[in-house]
C-alpha positions, -999 to 999 in steps of 0.1 A, spaced: -546 -561 -81 -549 -596 -98 -560 -613 -130 -578 -646 -134 -549 -659 -156 -524 -651 -128 -546 -670 -103 -549 -701 -125 -512 -702 -134 -501 -698 -98 -526 -720 -79 -538 -744 -106 -509 -752 -130 -526 -784 -142 -554 -763 -156 -530 -739 -173 -515 -769 -192 -549 -777 -207 -558 -748 -232 -594 -758 -237 -601 -761 -199 -581 -730 -193 -601 -708 -217 -634 -721 -204 -626 -717 -168 -611 -683 -174 -643 -671 -190 -664 -683 -160 -640 -669 -134 -637 -635 -150 -674 -632 -144 -675 -646 -109 -644 -626 -97 -654 -594 -114 -620 -592 -130 -627 -561 -151 -640 -540 -121 -612 -550 -99 -586 -541 -125 -602 -508 -131 -603 -500 -94 -566 -508 -91 -557 -486 -121 -578 -458 -108 -564 -458 -72 -529 -473 -76 -514 -449 -50 -537 -459 -21 -524 -480 7 -534 -491 42 -563 -472 57 -566 -449 26 -571 -480 6 -597 -494 31 -616 -461 30 -616 -460 -8 -629 -496 -11 -658 -489 13 -666 -457 -6 -665 -476 -39 -691 -501 -26 -710 -474 -7 -707 -495 25 -717 -479 58 -712 -492 93 -722 -481 128 -718 -489 164 -732 -472 195 -712 -443 209 -710 -459 243 -697 -491 227 -671 -473 206 -656 -461 239 -649 -498 247 -620 -498 221 -591 -489 244 -573 -458 231 -539 -472 243 -524 -504 256 -521 -539 242 -554 -555 231 -564 -585 210 -596 -578 191 -617 -608 179 -647 -608 156 -669 -630 136 -665 -630 98 -701 -631 84 -694 -621 48 -657 -628 44 -647 -596 27 -661 -561 33 -669 -569 70 -632 -571 77 -625 -538 60 -653 -520 78 -641 -533 111 -605 -522 103 -618 -487 95 -638 -485 127 -610 -496 150 -585 -474 132 -605 -444 142 -594 -451 177 -562 -471 172 -538 -459 146 -514 -487 156 -538 -514 145 -523 -545 129 -545 -573 114 -535 -610 117 -542 -621 81 -547 -654 63 -535 -660 27 -567 -645 12 -562 -611 30 -525 -612 23 -533 -612 -14 -544 -575 -11 -510 -559 -15 -521 -523 -6 -528 -536 29 -495 -553 35 -481 -527 60 -511 -533 82 -510 -571 81 -493 -598 101 -495 -631 82 -505 -664 97 -514 -698 82 -548 -699 99 -562 -728 79 -533 -753 76 -513 -742 106 -475 -741 106 -471 -703 108 -434 -694 106 -418 -685 139 -408 -651 127 -445 -642 119 -456 -652 154 -427 -632 169 -439 -601 150 -473 -605 165 -460 -607 200 -436 -579 195 -464 -556 184 -484 -565 216 -453 -560 238 -452 -525 223 -487 -520 235 -502 -523 201 -536 -534 189 -542 -567 170 -573 -577 151 -580 -615 145 -608 -633 129 -606 -667 148 -626 -687 122 -601 -677 95 -629 -680 69 -664 -668 61 -694 -678 82 -717 -705 70 -754 -713 75 -760 -733 107 -792 -744 125 -788 -714 148 -784 -691 118 -754 -676 101 -724 -686 123 -687 -689 121 -672 -723 115 -648 -738 140 -627 -711 157 -589 -717 158 -571 -713 191 -544 -691 178 -560 -658 191 -562 -672 226 -526 -685 226 -514 -651 213 -534 -632 240 -523 -655 268 -487 -652 259 -489 -614 259 -512 -613 290 -535 -591 268 -571 -582 273 -595 -594 246 -621 -572 230 -650 -590 212 -668 -574 183 -699 -589 166 -706 -579 130 -743 -582 119 -742 -592 82 -749 -621 58 -743 -632 23 -770 -642 -2 -792 -673 0 -774 -686 -31 -740 -685 -13 -753 -706 16 -771 -730 -7 -739 -736 -28 -719 -738 4 -740 -768 17 -735 -786 -17 -699 -778 -25 -679 -756 -1 -650 -747 -25 -674 -734 -51 -690 -712 -24 -655 -698 -16 -651 -689 -53 -684 -670 -51 -671 -647 -23 -660 -619 -47 -694 -620 -64 -710 -618 -30 -688 -588 -22 -703 -569 -52 -738 -578 -39 -731 -559 -7 -732 -525 -25 -751 -499 -5 -754 -522 25 -751 -511 61 -731 -532 87 -742 -527 123 -715 -538 149 -718 -545 186 -686 -540 206 -685 -559 239 -667 -548 271 -631 -556 274 -622 -590 289 -591 -586 311 -564 -612 312 -574 -621 348 -608 -632 335 -595 -660 313 -561 -669 327 -575 -700 345 -555 -730 334 -581 -754 347 -602 -750 315 -588 -767 284 -578 -744 256 -603 -757 231 -631 -753 257 -620 -717 264 -621 -710 227 -657 -722 226 -666 -700 255 -652 -670 237 -672 -678 207 -704 -681 228 -695 -649 245 -693 -630 212 -725 -643 198 -743 -635 231 -732 -599 226 -747 -600 191 -780 -611 207 -778 -583 233 -773 -608 261 -747 -608 290 -715 -625 280 -697 -654 296 -666 -638 310 -661 -610 336 -655 -578 318 -642 -543 324 -661 -511 318 -646 -489 291 -624 -459 298 -636 -426 283 -623 -413 250 -594 -387 252 -602 -350 253 -596 -328 223 -559 -320 224 -562 -283 213 -589 -277 239 -568 -293 265 -538 -272 256 -558 -240 258 -571 -249 292 -536 -258 305 -524 -223 296 -550 -208 320 -534 -227 349 -508 -214 373 -474 -222 358 -448 -234 383 -420 -238 358 -407 -263 332 -382 -292 333 -348 -294 316 -363 -314 288 -391 -289 281 -421 -304 300 -442 -279 320 -456 -281 355 -489 -265 362 -511 -261 392 -548 -266 384 -579 -259 405 -611 -273 391 -635 -252 372 -668 -262 356 -667 -278 321 -629 -280 320 -614 -307 299 -585 -309 323 -604 -327 350 -620 -351 326 -586 -360 311 -570 -364 345 -599 -388 355 -595 -408 323 -557 -412 327 -560 -420 364 -583 -449 355 -559 -461 328 -529 -459 351 -546 -476 381 -561 -504 361 -526 -511 347 -516 -521 383 -547 -540 392 -566 -511 408 -590 -485 394 -627 -478 399 -640 -497 368 -657 -465 357 -652 -444 326 -632 -418 346 -618 -418 381 -632 -385 394 -648 -380 428 -663 -351 448 -629 -343 464 -614 -332 431 -633 -299 431 -618 -289 465 -581 -300 459 -552 -287 439 -539 -308 410 -502 -306 401 -499 -316 364 -469 -326 344 -476 -315 308 -459 -327 276 -462 -297 254 -448 -314 223 -473 -342 223 -502 -322 241 -504 -349 267 -509 -349 305 -480 -371 316 -491 -374 352 -506 -356 381 -507 -353 419 -537 -342 439 -532 -323 472 -551 -300 495 -547 -278 525 -554 -300 555 -562 -271 578 -590 -260 555 -602 -295 546 -604 -307 582 -628 -281 593 -662 -295 604 -682 -274 580 -661 -282 549 -683 -298 521 -661 -329 517 -635 -330 544 -602 -349 540 -602 -377 514 -581 -399 537 -609 -395 564 -630 -419 542 -603 -446 549 -590 -437 583 -607 -425 615 -588 -394 628 -609 -392 660 -626 -361 674 -599 -348 698 -570 -325 689 -544 -352 685 -540 -343 648 -542 -305 652 -505 -299 646 -503 -321 616 -535 -307 601 -526 -271 609 -494 -273 588 -503 -302 566 -507 -309 529 -527 -340 521 -514 -358 490 -529 -386 470 -543 -399 437 -509 -396 420 -504 -413 386 -482 -414 356 -499 -426 324 -483 -460 314 -467 -448 281 -445 -425 302 -434 -452 327 -397 -458 330 -389 -422 325 -383 -394 350 -420 -384 352 -427 -392 388 -395 -375 399 -406 -344 379 -439 -344 398 -420 -344 431 -399 -315 418 -432 -298 411 -444 -304 447 -412 -288 458 -419 -258 437 -454 -255 452 -439 -258 487 -414 -230 479 -441 -208 466 -465 -216 495 -441 -223 525 -467 -227 553 -466 -265 551 -444 -288 573 -461 -321 570 -472 -341 539 -495 -370 545 -519 -392 525 -528 -427 515 -504 -447 493 -517 -478 477 -506 -514 474 -523 -534 447 -545 -563 459 -531 -582 429 -499 -588 449 -497 -623 464 -509 -624 500 -474 -632 514 -460 -602 495 -487 -579 510 -480 -592 544 -442 -586 541 -447 -550 529 -472 -541 556 -450 -557 583 -418 -540 571 -432 -505 569 -451 -509 602 -419 -519 620 -394 -494 605 -418 -464 602 -440 -466 633 -469 -443 640 -461 -407 651 -470 -371 643 -507 -379 645 -533 -406 653 -554 -425 628 -571 -459 628 -581 -477 596 -618 -482 590 -612 -516 573 -580 -528 588 -557 -550 568 -555 -585 583 -522 -602 580 -521 -640 576 -511 -661 606 -481 -678 588 -458 -650 579 -431 -658 553 -405 -638 572 -403 -618 604 -384 -585 604 -365 -575 635 -365 -537 629 -328 -535 638 -310 -531 604 -330 -512 578 -306 -515 550 -301 -553 554 -337 -561 559 -348 -538 530 -325 -558 508 -341 -590 522 -376 -576 515 -367 -568 479 -353 -603 474 -384 -620 489 -407 -599 467 -386 -606 436 -391 -643 441 -428 -637 439 -425 -616 408 -433 -582 424 -414 -552 436 -416 -527 465 -443 -502 453 -426 -471 440 -443 -446 463 -436 -467 494 -399 -465 485 -401 -429 475 -418 -416 507 -397 -437 531 -364 -424 517 -373 -387 518 -363 -381 554 -338 -389 580 -346 -415 606 -378 -406 624 -390 -383 597 -415 -407 581 -443 -427 597 -470 -451 585 -500 -446 609 -521 -476 597 -531 -498 568 -566 -499 553 -584 -521 527 -603 -500 501 -632 -519 485 -639 -491 461 -605 -496 444 -604 -534 439 -595 -540 476 -561 -523 473 -543 -517 506 -537 -480 516 -509 -471 539 -514 -437 557 -479 -421 554 -468 -389 571 -436 -370 561 -420 -343 583 -405 -318 557 -381 -305 584 -364 -339 585 -357 -342 548 -323 -355 540 -299 -329 526 -298 -347 492 -336 -348 489 -340 -313 502 -316 -301 475 -333 -322 448 -369 -313 455 -368 -279 473 -337 -265 456 -344 -234 435 -325 -247 405 -345 -278 397 -372 -261 377 -366 -234 351 -387 -203 357 -419 -197 338 -415 -187 302 -444 -163 308 -470 -157 335 -502 -177 331 -535 -159 329 
């Protein structure tokens, strides 16, 4: 670990050159720094590193910690996040928080000052910064950003040193702005954690007289924490959108974050708008067992399986689908802001699931239901899309409903984006249609995030209204989307290919793309085989815009028909499901 002689020779060479002073100071520091105990610990557990080392230190000091179950769920199980915390005792509080967060995030990295970097067994978990003097090397800052770009979790103590006694009680000293710069650059949410702990009165007394001496006492204070319990309060996640305003000076925003954290510690409402936590993942083995009870439609060329699920009581499948839906929709500025995105319709619909057997993960899912059954007046829920659109009371939609499959609520969890997951789900829909061939029409609401700039939303709604006009059925939105008066561009409806290229170009200039499902649905069929009946604003999903799309399966292009309805796209079941 370290010896007092090494510390003096490295950091205070002038003392080392004075034998009398060196011996006297060494004697005092050996007592203050508990040199013998620390050396014995290092000799007893030389093989422990990273979280194993953290656990052993906490066990050695008999330190316990706790947080409320509902608050532990606020630690996101995936996705980039910057975690900030106060630093009340300057030692074991950091290790306890590392252990707590690591129970949820195995990818945790800790932004560490020189004091923490001195603990060699933790080096693989640490990302060094010079929090006190500044001037952190560029490669160290790049490593932090790279970890966040990889959707990792970062832990930072903004004060960079132990809390001191203030008129308001034990409080951190001045917070450095590095955590906020890091989070801003990565567009990362921030998770505040308050640690309820304190050092001895002696420490605070010495700190007021001579701060460097108090710092030297920290190791002795650490040994005084034996058998202590550290309660922690975890605040709700602060999304990037809540703090991205550039009108507030950086140093003032840092002060607001500090106030926000200490208000959490006082059981008060924070300063920033927050996001409710997503539920914890379901047990993988239980999930796998439940999946094997579903109807198996086949498996893909790379070994993923496609299942058809109908909800049963107490099944982990629906809970996991709801959890992953919320994660996926929040990632594009939508979502319910609830622990799981589950509604009353889930019980009455099919759920097509893409299952990654090797990682025991639900990759994505599609919800769909028999429109003929769901549209009956005595059905318990009716059609989901009827909450957004008025289908009327006459028989104008009888043909579409009679041979229709209502689709919606599709998602792919973010860690599988950029792969073939959505395409596999469509192949799964094709397998379902082959097995149950009564359906001619697919219809449902496809969403456009309200996070898109207003001109971008106007362009998309205008383009799809012109090139895919209403037909097959009738529906009127209950909360119509209102286009702005000054359109950025007006489409003629005369040249789809040229104007679609123009649409993509205009959207790219605003930093957005054509939503995947809009492009996917509209390219399924030959001309006249796809229609958008209307566009609705959904206040229950962050005011996203839903377009009601209808696809005539008899008008599929030969290429799409072969791709999604061809018998060779899915390998047959390895075995029949129970």
